[in-house]
N, CA, C and O atoms as a GROMACS GRO file, in nm:
protein
  624
    1UNK      N    1  -0.268  -0.826  -1.003
    1UNK     CA    2  -0.174  -0.716  -0.988
    1UNK      C    3  -0.101  -0.735  -0.854
    1UNK      O    4  -0.164  -0.764  -0.753
    2UNK      N    5   0.030  -0.718  -0.855
    2UNK     CA    6   0.107  -0.732  -0.732
    2UNK      C    7   0.084  -0.612  -0.641
    2UNK      O    8   0.040  -0.505  -0.685
    3UNK      N    9   0.115  -0.631  -0.512
    3UNK     CA   10   0.101  -0.520  -0.417
    3UNK      C   11   0.184  -0.400  -0.460
    3UNK      O   12   0.140  -0.286  -0.448
    4UNK      N   13   0.307  -0.426  -0.509
    4UNK     CA   14   0.393  -0.314  -0.549
    4UNK      C   15   0.335  -0.237  -0.667
    4UNK      O   16   0.339  -0.114  -0.668
    5UNK      N   17   0.282  -0.308  -0.766
    5UNK     CA   18   0.220  -0.239  -0.880
    5UNK      C   19   0.098  -0.160  -0.832
    5UNK      O   20   0.074  -0.048  -0.878
    6UNK      N   21   0.024  -0.218  -0.741
    6UNK     CA   22  -0.093  -0.151  -0.686
    6UNK      C   23  -0.052  -0.023  -0.612
    6UNK      O   24  -0.113   0.082  -0.631
    7UNK      N   25   0.050  -0.033  -0.528
    7UNK     CA   26   0.092   0.082  -0.448
    7UNK      C   27   0.149   0.194  -0.534
    7UNK      O   28   0.137   0.312  -0.498
    8UNK      N   29   0.211   0.161  -0.645
    8UNK     CA   30   0.269   0.264  -0.731
    8UNK      C   31   0.164   0.356  -0.794
    8UNK      O   32   0.198   0.461  -0.848
    9UNK      N   33   0.039   0.315  -0.786
    9UNK     CA   34  -0.069   0.402  -0.834
    9UNK      C   35  -0.101   0.512  -0.733
    9UNK      O   36  -0.166   0.611  -0.767
   10UNK      N   37  -0.055   0.495  -0.609
   10UNK     CA   38  -0.083   0.591  -0.502
   10UNK      C   39   0.037   0.681  -0.478
   10UNK      O   40   0.150   0.644  -0.507
   11UNK      N   41   0.010   0.798  -0.425
   11UNK     CA   42   0.116   0.894  -0.394
   11UNK      C   43   0.169   0.866  -0.254
   11UNK      O   44   0.090   0.857  -0.160
   12UNK      N   45   0.302   0.851  -0.237
   12UNK     CA   46   0.355   0.832  -0.102
   12UNK      C   47   0.343   0.960  -0.018
   12UNK      O   48   0.362   1.071  -0.069
   13UNK      N   49   0.311   0.942   0.108
   13UNK     CA   50   0.303   1.053   0.204
   13UNK      C   51   0.437   1.065   0.276
   13UNK      O   52   0.487   1.175   0.299
   14UNK      N   53   0.495   0.950   0.310
   14UNK     CA   54   0.626   0.942   0.374
   14UNK      C   55   0.698   0.829   0.302
   14UNK      O   56   0.641   0.723   0.277
   15UNK      N   57   0.825   0.852   0.268
   15UNK     CA   58   0.901   0.749   0.199
   15UNK      C   59   1.043   0.752   0.252
   15UNK      O   60   1.105   0.858   0.262
   16UNK      N   61   1.096   0.635   0.285
   16UNK     CA   62   1.233   0.622   0.332
   16UNK      C   63   1.278   0.479   0.303
   16UNK      O   64   1.199   0.398   0.252
   17UNK      N   65   1.401   0.448   0.334
   17UNK     CA   66   1.454   0.317   0.297
   17UNK      C   67   1.384   0.201   0.368
   17UNK      O   68   1.384   0.089   0.317
   18UNK      N   69   1.325   0.225   0.485
   18UNK     CA   70   1.257   0.119   0.560
   18UNK      C   71   1.116   0.093   0.512
   18UNK      O   72   1.054  -0.006   0.552
   19UNK      N   73   1.063   0.181   0.426
   19UNK     CA   74   0.928   0.160   0.376
   19UNK      C   75   0.864   0.291   0.335
   19UNK      O   76   0.932   0.390   0.309
   20UNK      N   77   0.732   0.288   0.329
   20UNK     CA   78   0.659   0.408   0.286
   20UNK      C   79   0.516   0.405   0.340
   20UNK      O   80   0.463   0.300   0.375
   21UNK      N   81   0.458   0.524   0.345
   21UNK     CA   82   0.316   0.541   0.379
   21UNK      C   83   0.249   0.600   0.256
   21UNK      O   84   0.296   0.698   0.198
   22UNK      N   85   0.138   0.539   0.217
   22UNK     CA   86   0.059   0.585   0.103
   22UNK      C   87  -0.080   0.623   0.153
   22UNK      O   88  -0.126   0.573   0.255
   23UNK      N   89  -0.146   0.712   0.080
   23UNK     CA   90  -0.281   0.753   0.117
   23UNK      C   91  -0.373   0.745  -0.004
   23UNK      O   92  -0.338   0.787  -0.114
   24UNK      N   93  -0.492   0.691   0.019
   24UNK     CA   94  -0.596   0.690  -0.084
   24UNK      C   95  -0.718   0.763  -0.029
   24UNK      O   96  -0.786   0.711   0.059
   25UNK      N   97  -0.746   0.883  -0.079
   25UNK     CA   98  -0.858   0.961  -0.026
   25UNK      C   99  -0.994   0.895  -0.051
   25UNK      O  100  -1.086   0.915   0.028
   26UNK      N  101  -1.007   0.819  -0.159
   26UNK     CA  102  -1.135   0.753  -0.188
   26UNK      C  103  -1.176   0.652  -0.083
   26UNK      O  104  -1.295   0.636  -0.055
   27UNK      N  105  -1.078   0.584  -0.025
   27UNK     CA  106  -1.105   0.486   0.080
   27UNK      C  107  -1.077   0.543   0.220
   27UNK      O  108  -1.100   0.477   0.321
   28UNK      N  109  -1.027   0.667   0.222
   28UNK     CA  110  -0.986   0.728   0.350
   28UNK      C  111  -0.891   0.635   0.424
   28UNK      O  112  -0.904   0.610   0.544
   29UNK      N  113  -0.795   0.584   0.348
   29UNK     CA  114  -0.707   0.480   0.400
   29UNK      C  115  -0.560   0.514   0.380
   29UNK      O  116  -0.521   0.576   0.281
   30UNK      N  117  -0.480   0.474   0.479
   30UNK     CA  118  -0.335   0.480   0.466
   30UNK      C  119  -0.283   0.337   0.460
   30UNK      O  120  -0.340   0.245   0.518
   31UNK      N  121  -0.173   0.323   0.389
   31UNK     CA  122  -0.103   0.195   0.384
   31UNK      C  123   0.038   0.220   0.433
   31UNK      O  124   0.110   0.303   0.376
   32UNK      N  125   0.078   0.150   0.538
   32UNK     CA  126   0.216   0.154   0.585
   32UNK      C  127   0.279   0.024   0.539
   32UNK      O  128   0.246  -0.084   0.589
   33UNK      N  129   0.370   0.034   0.444
   33UNK     CA  130   0.439  -0.084   0.391
   33UNK      C  131   0.584  -0.082   0.436
   33UNK      O  132   0.662   0.003   0.392
   34UNK      N  133   0.619  -0.176   0.523
   34UNK     CA  134   0.757  -0.190   0.569
   34UNK      C  135   0.831  -0.271   0.463
   34UNK      O  136   0.778  -0.370   0.412
   35UNK      N  137   0.955  -0.230   0.430
   35UNK     CA  138   1.030  -0.296   0.323
   35UNK      C  139   1.160  -0.359   0.371
   35UNK      O  140   1.239  -0.407   0.289
   36UNK      N  141   1.182  -0.360   0.501
   36UNK     CA  142   1.305  -0.418   0.554
   36UNK      C  143   1.270  -0.528   0.654
   36UNK      O  144   1.154  -0.544   0.693
   37UNK      N  145   1.371  -0.605   0.696
   37UNK     CA  146   1.346  -0.716   0.789
   37UNK      C  147   1.332  -0.668   0.933
   37UNK      O  148   1.283  -0.742   1.019
   38UNK      N  149   1.376  -0.546   0.961
   38UNK     CA  150   1.363  -0.487   1.094
   38UNK      C  151   1.331  -0.339   1.077
   38UNK      O  152   1.389  -0.273   0.991
   39UNK      N  153   1.240  -0.288   1.158
   39UNK     CA  154   1.203  -0.147   1.152
   39UNK      C  155   1.246  -0.080   1.282
   39UNK      O  156   1.181  -0.100   1.385
   40UNK      N  157   1.354  -0.002   1.279
   40UNK     CA  158   1.399   0.065   1.401
   40UNK      C  159   1.290   0.158   1.457
   40UNK      O  160   1.212   0.217   1.383
   41UNK      N  161   1.288   0.168   1.587
   41UNK     CA  162   1.187   0.246   1.659
   41UNK      C  163   1.173   0.387   1.604
   41UNK      O  164   1.062   0.433   1.579
   42UNK      N  165   1.286   0.456   1.585
   42UNK     CA  166   1.279   0.596   1.540
   42UNK      C  167   1.218   0.609   1.401
   42UNK      O  168   1.153   0.710   1.371
   43UNK      N  169   1.238   0.510   1.316
   43UNK     CA  170   1.178   0.513   1.182
   43UNK      C  171   1.030   0.478   1.188
   43UNK      O  172   0.949   0.533   1.113
   44UNK      N  173   0.994   0.386   1.277
   44UNK     CA  174   0.853   0.354   1.299
   44UNK      C  175   0.779   0.480   1.345
   44UNK      O  176   0.669   0.509   1.298
   45UNK      N  177   0.841   0.554   1.438
   45UNK     CA  178   0.780   0.680   1.485
   45UNK      C  179   0.762   0.780   1.371
   45UNK      O  180   0.658   0.847   1.365
   46UNK      N  181   0.859   0.791   1.282
   46UNK     CA  182   0.846   0.883   1.169
   46UNK      C  183   0.727   0.847   1.080
   46UNK      O  184   0.654   0.935   1.034
   47UNK      N  185   0.708   0.718   1.057
   47UNK     CA  186   0.592   0.676   0.978
   47UNK      C  187   0.463   0.714   1.049
   47UNK      O  188   0.372   0.770   0.987
   48UNK      N  189   0.455   0.683   1.178
   48UNK     CA  190   0.331   0.710   1.251
   48UNK      C  191   0.306   0.860   1.266
   48UNK      O  192   0.191   0.903   1.263
   49UNK      N  193   0.412   0.938   1.283
   49UNK     CA  194   0.394   1.084   1.288
   49UNK      C  195   0.344   1.136   1.154
   49UNK      O  196   0.261   1.228   1.150
   50UNK      N  197   0.392   1.080   1.045
   50UNK     CA  198   0.344   1.120   0.913
   50UNK      C  199   0.195   1.090   0.897
   50UNK      O  200   0.122   1.170   0.838
   51UNK      N  201   0.151   0.976   0.948
   51UNK     CA  202   0.009   0.940   0.942
   51UNK      C  203  -0.073   1.036   1.029
   51UNK      O  204  -0.180   1.080   0.988
   52UNK      N  205  -0.022   1.067   1.148
   52UNK     CA  206  -0.091   1.163   1.236
   52UNK      C  207  -0.107   1.298   1.168
   52UNK      O  208  -0.216   1.356   1.170
   53UNK      N  209   0.000   1.347   1.108
   53UNK     CA  210  -0.007   1.478   1.041
   53UNK      C  211  -0.104   1.474   0.924
   53UNK      O  212  -0.176   1.571   0.900
   54UNK      N  213  -0.106   1.364   0.851
   54UNK     CA  214  -0.202   1.350   0.742
   54UNK      C  215  -0.345   1.353   0.796
   54UNK      O  216  -0.432   1.417   0.737
   55UNK      N  217  -0.369   1.284   0.908
   55UNK     CA  218  -0.503   1.278   0.968
   55UNK      C  219  -0.550   1.414   1.018
   55UNK      O  220  -0.669   1.436   1.038
   56UNK      N  221  -0.457   1.506   1.040
   56UNK     CA  222  -0.495   1.643   1.078
   56UNK      C  223  -0.549   1.721   0.957
   56UNK      O  224  -0.620   1.820   0.973
   57UNK      N  225  -0.514   1.675   0.835
   57UNK     CA  226  -0.554   1.745   0.712
   57UNK      C  227  -0.658   1.670   0.629
   57UNK      O  228  -0.738   1.730   0.558
   58UNK      N  229  -0.656   1.538   0.639
   58UNK     CA  230  -0.741   1.452   0.556
   58UNK      C  231  -0.809   1.347   0.645
   58UNK      O  232  -0.754   1.311   0.748
   59UNK      N  233  -0.927   1.298   0.605
   59UNK     CA  234  -0.988   1.190   0.684
   59UNK      C  235  -0.911   1.059   0.667
   59UNK      O  236  -0.879   1.018   0.555
   60UNK      N  237  -0.881   0.995   0.779
   60UNK     CA  238  -0.813   0.865   0.780
   60UNK      C  239  -0.896   0.774   0.870
   60UNK      O  240  -0.902   0.793   0.991
   61UNK      N  241  -0.959   0.674   0.809
   61UNK     CA  242  -1.044   0.581   0.883
   61UNK      C  243  -0.989   0.439   0.883
   61UNK      O  244  -1.028   0.357   0.966
   62UNK      N  245  -0.899   0.410   0.789
   62UNK     CA  246  -0.849   0.274   0.770
   62UNK      C  247  -0.697   0.277   0.759
   62UNK      O  248  -0.640   0.366   0.695
   63UNK      N  249  -0.632   0.178   0.822
   63UNK     CA  250  -0.488   0.162   0.807
   63UNK      C  251  -0.459   0.018   0.767
   63UNK      O  252  -0.501  -0.076   0.834
   64UNK      N  253  -0.388   0.004   0.657
   64UNK     CA  254  -0.338  -0.127   0.615
   64UNK      C  255  -0.190  -0.127   0.651
   64UNK      O  256  -0.113  -0.044   0.602
   65UNK      N  257  -0.150  -0.221   0.735
   65UNK     CA  258  -0.014  -0.226   0.787
   65UNK      C  259   0.051  -0.354   0.733
   65UNK      O  260   0.023  -0.463   0.781
   66UNK      N  261   0.138  -0.338   0.634
   66UNK     CA  262   0.205  -0.451   0.570
   66UNK      C  263   0.340  -0.474   0.637
   66UNK      O  264   0.436  -0.401   0.612
   67UNK      N  265   0.344  -0.576   0.722
   67UNK     CA  266   0.467  -0.612   0.794
   67UNK      C  267   0.530  -0.738   0.735
   67UNK      O  268   0.615  -0.800   0.799
   68UNK      N  269   0.489  -0.776   0.615
   68UNK     CA  270   0.529  -0.906   0.560
   68UNK      C  271   0.679  -0.922   0.540
   68UNK      O  272   0.728  -1.035   0.532
   69UNK      N  273   0.754  -0.813   0.531
   69UNK     CA  274   0.899  -0.825   0.513
   69UNK      C  275   0.974  -0.839   0.646
   69UNK      O  276   1.092  -0.875   0.647
   70UNK      N  277   0.906  -0.812   0.757
   70UNK     CA  278   0.974  -0.817   0.888
   70UNK      C  279   1.012  -0.960   0.926
   70UNK      O  280   0.942  -1.055   0.892
   71UNK      N  281   1.122  -0.972   0.997
   71UNK     CA  282   1.163  -1.100   1.055
   71UNK      C  283   1.162  -1.091   1.207
   71UNK      O  284   1.142  -1.191   1.276
   72UNK      N  285   1.184  -0.971   1.259
   72UNK     CA  286   1.177  -0.946   1.403
   72UNK      C  287   1.111  -0.810   1.424
   72UNK      O  288   1.106  -0.728   1.332
   73UNK      N  289   1.060  -0.788   1.545
   73UNK     CA  290   1.003  -0.658   1.577
   73UNK      C  291   1.042  -0.618   1.718
   73UNK      O  292   1.078  -0.703   1.800
   74UNK      N  293   1.033  -0.491   1.745
   74UNK     CA  294   1.071  -0.432   1.872
   74UNK      C  295   0.944  -0.422   1.958
   74UNK      O  296   0.859  -0.337   1.932
   75UNK      N  297   0.931  -0.509   2.059
   75UNK     CA  298   0.808  -0.517   2.138
   75UNK      C  299   0.770  -0.385   2.204
   75UNK      O  300   0.652  -0.350   2.202
   76UNK      N  301   0.864  -0.308   2.263
   76UNK     CA  302   0.822  -0.179   2.321
   76UNK      C  303   0.760  -0.084   2.217
   76UNK      O  304   0.669  -0.008   2.251
   77UNK      N  305   0.807  -0.088   2.093
   77UNK     CA  306   0.745  -0.007   1.986
   77UNK      C  307   0.601  -0.050   1.964
   77UNK      O  308   0.512   0.034   1.949
   78UNK      N  309   0.580  -0.180   1.961
   78UNK     CA  310   0.445  -0.232   1.937
   78UNK      C  311   0.352  -0.196   2.053
   78UNK      O  312   0.234  -0.165   2.032
   79UNK      N  313   0.405  -0.200   2.173
   79UNK     CA  314   0.322  -0.163   2.289
   79UNK      C  315   0.282  -0.016   2.280
   79UNK      O  316   0.165   0.018   2.300
   80UNK      N  317   0.377   0.072   2.250
   80UNK     CA  318   0.347   0.214   2.236
   80UNK      C  319   0.247   0.236   2.123
   80UNK      O  320   0.153   0.314   2.137
   81UNK      N  321   0.267   0.168   2.011
   81UNK     CA  322   0.178   0.178   1.896
   81UNK      C  323   0.033   0.144   1.935
   81UNK      O  324  -0.060   0.214   1.897
   82UNK      N  325   0.016   0.035   2.011
   82UNK     CA  326  -0.119  -0.006   2.051
   82UNK      C  327  -0.178   0.085   2.158
   82UNK      O  328  -0.291   0.132   2.144
   83UNK      N  329  -0.105   0.108   2.263
   83UNK     CA  330  -0.162   0.173   2.382
   83UNK      C  331  -0.170   0.325   2.369
   83UNK      O  332  -0.264   0.385   2.419
   84UNK      N  333  -0.074   0.386   2.305
   84UNK     CA  334  -0.072   0.532   2.295
   84UNK      C  335  -0.120   0.579   2.158
   84UNK      O  336  -0.218   0.653   2.148
   85UNK      N  337  -0.052   0.536   2.053
   85UNK     CA  338  -0.080   0.589   1.920
   85UNK      C  339  -0.219   0.552   1.870
   85UNK      O  340  -0.292   0.637   1.819
   86UNK      N  341  -0.257   0.425   1.885
   86UNK     CA  342  -0.390   0.383   1.836
   86UNK      C  343  -0.501   0.458   1.908
   86UNK      O  344  -0.602   0.493   1.848
   87UNK      N  345  -0.483   0.482   2.037
   87UNK     CA  346  -0.584   0.558   2.112
   87UNK      C  347  -0.595   0.701   2.059
   87UNK      O  348  -0.705   0.752   2.040
   88UNK      N  349  -0.482   0.763   2.035
   88UNK     CA  350  -0.481   0.899   1.981
   88UNK      C  351  -0.548   0.903   1.844
   88UNK      O  352  -0.625   0.993   1.814
   89UNK      N  353  -0.518   0.805   1.761
   89UNK     CA  354  -0.573   0.802   1.627
   89UNK      C  355  -0.721   0.762   1.627
   89UNK      O  356  -0.796   0.802   1.537
   90UNK      N  357  -0.763   0.686   1.726
   90UNK     CA  358  -0.906   0.652   1.739
   90UNK      C  359  -0.987   0.780   1.752
   90UNK      O  360  -1.094   0.792   1.693
   91UNK      N  361  -0.936   0.875   1.829
   91UNK     CA  362  -1.004   1.004   1.847
   91UNK      C  363  -1.011   1.083   1.716
   91UNK      O  364  -1.097   1.169   1.698
   92UNK      N  365  -0.919   1.053   1.623
   92UNK     CA  366  -0.917   1.122   1.492
   92UNK      C  367  -0.996   1.045   1.386
   92UNK      O  368  -1.004   1.089   1.272
   93UNK      N  369  -1.054   0.931   1.424
   93UNK     CA  370  -1.138   0.856   1.331
   93UNK      C  371  -1.081   0.726   1.276
   93UNK      O  372  -1.150   0.655   1.203
   94UNK      N  373  -0.956   0.694   1.310
   94UNK     CA  374  -0.893   0.571   1.259
   94UNK      C  375  -0.931   0.454   1.351
   94UNK      O  376  -0.887   0.446   1.465
   95UNK      N  377  -1.014   0.365   1.298
   95UNK     CA  378  -1.064   0.254   1.379
   95UNK      C  379  -1.051   0.118   1.312
   95UNK      O  380  -1.069   0.015   1.376
   96UNK      N  381  -1.021   0.117   1.184
   96UNK     CA  382  -1.015  -0.007   1.108
   96UNK      C  383  -0.870  -0.035   1.068
   96UNK      O  384  -0.803   0.050   1.010
   97UNK      N  385  -0.825  -0.156   1.099
   97UNK     CA  386  -0.688  -0.197   1.070
   97UNK      C  387  -0.689  -0.331   0.997
   97UNK      O  388  -0.757  -0.425   1.038
   98UNK      N  389  -0.613  -0.337   0.889
   98UNK     CA  390  -0.589  -0.463   0.821
   98UNK      C  391  -0.438  -0.483   0.823
   98UNK      O  392  -0.362  -0.395   0.784
   99UNK      N  393  -0.398  -0.601   0.869
   99UNK     CA  394  -0.255  -0.626   0.888
   99UNK      C  395  -0.211  -0.746   0.806
   99UNK      O  396  -0.282  -0.846   0.795
  100UNK      N  397  -0.093  -0.733   0.749
  100UNK     CA  398  -0.033  -0.841   0.671
  100UNK      C  399   0.095  -0.881   0.744
  100UNK      O  400   0.187  -0.801   0.759
  101UNK      N  401   0.098  -1.005   0.790
  101UNK     CA  402   0.214  -1.057   0.863
  101UNK      C  403   0.300  -1.144   0.772
  101UNK      O  404   0.252  -1.192   0.669
  102UNK      N  405   0.426  -1.165   0.809
  102UNK     CA  406   0.508  -1.262   0.736
  102UNK      C  407   0.445  -1.402   0.751
  102UNK      O  408   0.370  -1.427   0.845
  103UNK      N  409   0.476  -1.491   0.660
  103UNK     CA  410   0.424  -1.628   0.667
  103UNK      C  411   0.488  -1.708   0.780
  103UNK      O  412   0.434  -1.812   0.819
  104UNK      N  413   0.599  -1.662   0.834
  104UNK     CA  414   0.674  -1.731   0.939
  104UNK      C  415   0.588  -1.759   1.062
  104UNK      O  416   0.542  -1.664   1.127
  105UNK      N  417   0.564  -1.887   1.096
  105UNK     CA  418   0.479  -1.920   1.212
  105UNK      C  419   0.536  -1.867   1.345
  105UNK      O  420   0.460  -1.830   1.434
  106UNK      N  421   0.668  -1.863   1.358
  106UNK     CA  422   0.729  -1.812   1.480
  106UNK      C  423   0.701  -1.662   1.496
  106UNK      O  424   0.672  -1.616   1.607
  107UNK      N  425   0.710  -1.587   1.388
  107UNK     CA  426   0.678  -1.444   1.393
  107UNK      C  427   0.532  -1.425   1.434
  107UNK      O  428   0.502  -1.342   1.519
  108UNK      N  429   0.443  -1.501   1.374
  108UNK     CA  430   0.300  -1.490   1.404
  108UNK      C  431   0.272  -1.522   1.551
  108UNK      O  432   0.191  -1.457   1.615
  109UNK      N  433   0.339  -1.623   1.602
  109UNK     CA  434   0.322  -1.659   1.743
  109UNK      C  435   0.376  -1.548   1.833
  109UNK      O  436   0.316  -1.518   1.936
  110UNK      N  437   0.488  -1.488   1.796
  110UNK     CA  438   0.543  -1.376   1.873
  110UNK      C  439   0.445  -1.259   1.876
  110UNK      O  440   0.431  -1.194   1.980
  111UNK      N  441   0.379  -1.232   1.766
  111UNK     CA  442   0.279  -1.125   1.760
  111UNK      C  443   0.164  -1.156   1.856
  111UNK      O  444   0.121  -1.070   1.932
  112UNK      N  445   0.115  -1.281   1.852
  112UNK     CA  446   0.005  -1.321   1.940
  112UNK      C  447   0.043  -1.306   2.087
  112UNK      O  448  -0.034  -1.252   2.166
  113UNK      N  449   0.160  -1.354   2.123
  113UNK     CA  450   0.207  -1.345   2.262
  113UNK      C  451   0.226  -1.199   2.302
  113UNK      O  452   0.188  -1.160   2.412
  114UNK      N  453   0.284  -1.119   2.214
  114UNK     CA  454   0.304  -0.977   2.242
  114UNK      C  455   0.173  -0.904   2.264
  114UNK      O  456   0.162  -0.821   2.354
  115UNK      N  457   0.073  -0.935   2.181
  115UNK     CA  458  -0.058  -0.870   2.196
  115UNK      C  459  -0.124  -0.910   2.328
  115UNK      O  460  -0.183  -0.826   2.396
  116UNK      N  461  -0.114  -1.038   2.365
  116UNK     CA  462  -0.169  -1.082   2.493
  116UNK      C  463  -0.101  -1.009   2.609
  116UNK      O  464  -0.167  -0.970   2.705
  117UNK      N  465   0.029  -0.992   2.598
  117UNK     CA  466   0.103  -0.922   2.704
  117UNK      C  467   0.058  -0.776   2.714
  117UNK      O  468   0.039  -0.724   2.824
  118UNK      N  469   0.042  -0.710   2.599
  118UNK     CA  470  -0.003  -0.571   2.598
  118UNK      C  471  -0.139  -0.560   2.666
  118UNK      O  472  -0.160  -0.471   2.748
  119UNK      N  473  -0.231  -0.650   2.633
  119UNK     CA  474  -0.364  -0.647   2.692
  119UNK      C  475  -0.359  -0.674   2.842
  119UNK      O  476  -0.430  -0.610   2.920
  120UNK      N  477  -0.275  -0.768   2.884
  120UNK     CA  478  -0.262  -0.803   3.026
  120UNK      C  479  -0.201  -0.689   3.107
  120UNK      O  480  -0.247  -0.660   3.217
  121UNK      N  481  -0.098  -0.625   3.052
  121UNK     CA  482  -0.027  -0.521   3.127
  121UNK      C  483  -0.089  -0.383   3.114
  121UNK      O  484  -0.048  -0.289   3.182
  122UNK      N  485  -0.187  -0.369   3.027
  122UNK     CA  486  -0.255  -0.240   3.005
  122UNK      C  487  -0.406  -0.263   3.007
  122UNK      O  488  -0.471  -0.259   2.903
  123UNK      N  489  -0.462  -0.287   3.127
  123UNK     CA  490  -0.604  -0.324   3.135
  123UNK      C  491  -0.699  -0.216   3.082
  123UNK      O  492  -0.813  -0.248   3.049
  124UNK      N  493  -0.655  -0.092   3.072
  124UNK     CA  494  -0.741   0.014   3.018
  124UNK      C  495  -0.750   0.010   2.866
  124UNK      O  496  -0.838   0.072   2.807
  125UNK      N  497  -0.658  -0.061   2.803
  125UNK     CA  498  -0.658  -0.070   2.656
  125UNK      C  499  -0.757  -0.177   2.612
  125UNK      O  500  -0.752  -0.290   2.659
  126UNK      N  501  -0.847  -0.140   2.523
  126UNK     CA  502  -0.951  -0.231   2.474
  126UNK      C  503  -0.935  -0.254   2.323
  126UNK      O  504  -0.978  -0.173   2.242
  127UNK      N  505  -0.873  -0.365   2.289
  127UNK     CA  506  -0.849  -0.397   2.148
  127UNK      C  507  -0.980  -0.412   2.072
  127UNK      O  508  -0.986  -0.386   1.952
  128UNK      N  509  -1.087  -0.455   2.143
  128UNK     CA  510  -1.214  -0.481   2.074
  128UNK      C  511  -1.283  -0.356   2.021
  128UNK      O  512  -1.378  -0.366   1.943
  129UNK      N  513  -1.236  -0.238   2.061
  129UNK     CA  514  -1.298  -0.117   2.005
  129UNK      C  515  -1.243  -0.083   1.866
  129UNK      O  516  -1.287   0.012   1.802
  130UNK      N  517  -1.147  -0.161   1.822
  130UNK     CA  518  -1.090  -0.147   1.688
  130UNK      C  519  -1.133  -0.265   1.602
  130UNK      O  520  -1.151  -0.376   1.652
  131UNK      N  521  -1.150  -0.242   1.475
  131UNK     CA  522  -1.178  -0.348   1.379
  131UNK      C  523  -1.043  -0.391   1.322
  131UNK      O  524  -0.990  -0.327   1.232
  132UNK      N  525  -0.988  -0.501   1.376
  132UNK     CA  526  -0.856  -0.549   1.336
  132UNK      C  527  -0.871  -0.687   1.273
  132UNK      O  528  -0.929  -0.778   1.333
  133UNK      N  529  -0.819  -0.701   1.152
  133UNK     CA  530  -0.819  -0.831   1.085
  133UNK      C  531  -0.687  -0.850   1.014
  133UNK      O  532  -0.622  -0.755   0.970
  134UNK      N  533  -0.649  -0.977   1.005
  134UNK     CA  534  -0.527  -1.014   0.932
  134UNK      C  535  -0.566  -1.063   0.794
  134UNK      O  536  -0.660  -1.142   0.778
  135UNK      N  537  -0.494  -1.016   0.693
  135UNK     CA  538  -0.519  -1.054   0.554
  135UNK      C  539  -0.387  -1.096   0.490
  135UNK      O  540  -0.280  -1.079   0.549
  136UNK      N  541  -0.395  -1.151   0.369
  136UNK     CA  542  -0.275  -1.205   0.304
  136UNK      C  543  -0.194  -1.104   0.225
  136UNK      O  544  -0.076  -1.126   0.200
  137UNK      N  545  -0.258  -0.993   0.184
  137UNK     CA  546  -0.186  -0.897   0.100
  137UNK      C  547  -0.256  -0.761   0.106
  137UNK      O  548  -0.371  -0.750   0.149
  138UNK      N  549  -0.185  -0.659   0.061
  138UNK     CA  550  -0.244  -0.526   0.050
  138UNK      C  551  -0.362  -0.531  -0.046
  138UNK      O  552  -0.467  -0.472  -0.021
  139UNK      N  553  -0.344  -0.602  -0.155
  139UNK     CA  554  -0.450  -0.613  -0.256
  139UNK      C  555  -0.576  -0.678  -0.196
  139UNK      O  556  -0.687  -0.636  -0.227
  140UNK      N  557  -0.559  -0.782  -0.112
  140UNK     CA  558  -0.674  -0.848  -0.048
  140UNK      C  559  -0.744  -0.751   0.046
  140UNK      O  560  -0.867  -0.747   0.052
  141UNK      N  561  -0.667  -0.674   0.121
  141UNK     CA  562  -0.727  -0.574   0.211
  141UNK      C  563  -0.805  -0.472   0.130
  141UNK      O  564  -0.916  -0.434   0.167
  142UNK      N  565  -0.747  -0.428   0.020
  142UNK     CA  566  -0.812  -0.328  -0.066
  142UNK      C  567  -0.941  -0.382  -0.124
  142UNK      O  568  -1.042  -0.312  -0.130
  143UNK      N  569  -0.939  -0.508  -0.168
  143UNK     CA  570  -1.059  -0.570  -0.225
  143UNK      C  571  -1.170  -0.576  -0.121
  143UNK      O  572  -1.286  -0.550  -0.151
  144UNK      N  573  -1.134  -0.610   0.003
  144UNK     CA  574  -1.233  -0.615   0.111
  144UNK      C  575  -1.293  -0.477   0.136
  144UNK      O  576  -1.414  -0.463   0.148
  145UNK      N  577  -1.209  -0.376   0.144
  145UNK     CA  578  -1.257  -0.240   0.169
  145UNK      C  579  -1.346  -0.191   0.054
  145UNK      O  580  -1.448  -0.126   0.077
  146UNK      N  581  -1.305  -0.222  -0.068
  146UNK     CA  582  -1.384  -0.181  -0.185
  146UNK      C  583  -1.520  -0.249  -0.184
  146UNK      O  584  -1.622  -0.185  -0.213
  147UNK      N  585  -1.523  -0.378  -0.150
  147UNK     CA  586  -1.651  -0.450  -0.144
  147UNK      C  587  -1.741  -0.392  -0.036
  147UNK      O  588  -1.861  -0.377  -0.057
  148UNK      N  589  -1.683  -0.359   0.080
  148UNK     CA  590  -1.763  -0.300   0.188
  148UNK      C  591  -1.822  -0.167   0.145
  148UNK      O  592  -1.938  -0.139   0.172
  149UNK      N  593  -1.742  -0.085   0.079
  149UNK     CA  594  -1.791   0.046   0.034
  149UNK      C  595  -1.901   0.030  -0.070
  149UNK      O  596  -2.001   0.103  -0.066
  150UNK      N  597  -1.885  -0.066  -0.164
  150UNK     CA  598  -1.990  -0.080  -0.266
  150UNK      C  599  -2.116  -0.142  -0.210
  150UNK      O  600  -2.224  -0.126  -0.267
  151UNK      N  601  -2.106  -0.214  -0.098
  151UNK     CA  602  -2.226  -0.267  -0.032
  151UNK      C  603  -2.290  -0.164   0.059
  151UNK      O  604  -2.393  -0.191   0.121
  152UNK      N  605  -2.228  -0.048   0.068
  152UNK     CA  606  -2.284   0.059   0.151
  152UNK      C  607  -2.245   0.052   0.296
  152UNK      O  608  -2.289   0.135   0.376
  153UNK      N  609  -2.162  -0.046   0.333
  153UNK     CA  610  -2.118  -0.052   0.473
  153UNK      C  611  -1.987   0.022   0.487
  153UNK      O  612  -1.907   0.028   0.394
  154UNK      N  613  -1.967   0.078   0.603
  154UNK     CA  614  -1.846   0.155   0.631
  154UNK      C  615  -1.754   0.069   0.714
  154UNK      O  616  -1.793   0.029   0.824
  155UNK      N  617  -1.633   0.037   0.667
  155UNK     CA  618  -1.543  -0.048   0.743
  155UNK      C  619  -1.497   0.015   0.873
  155UNK      O  620  -1.455  -0.055   0.965
  156UNK      N  621  -1.506   0.147   0.883
  156UNK     CA  622  -1.461   0.214   1.004
  156UNK      C  623  -1.570   0.216   1.097
  156UNK      O  624  -1.557   0.268   1.208
   0.00000   0.00000   0.00000
């Protein structure tokens, strides 16, 4: 089953031309699927605010972030996402992240360099307190989470 067919089984929480946020209460998971090659900062904020508001009403322990359509990203947005938003969401129970990157090696290298810079310039930020892994698809992330739940382990 393709990621799109899989996602259509879920109800969108936030939907706009740049992508959508979906929620699955059984996995206590949100999926942020970006659908454009660039995600403007203000639209990224709308997605994250939607997830925050959802976490005020429902348990959110896992975030699958599908960035596979992106070709470039806004580094200040990523820094804010890591240093401010992730910390705030950690307090609400969101600790597990599965990320899907584009296949482009240059994009992947930019992500690695950006993350190193965030860690270097924000010594109080501890990436290791989050369970972050990169996977190939939303479906692969879902299969991993489902296997963990059936084995009795909690991914969060």
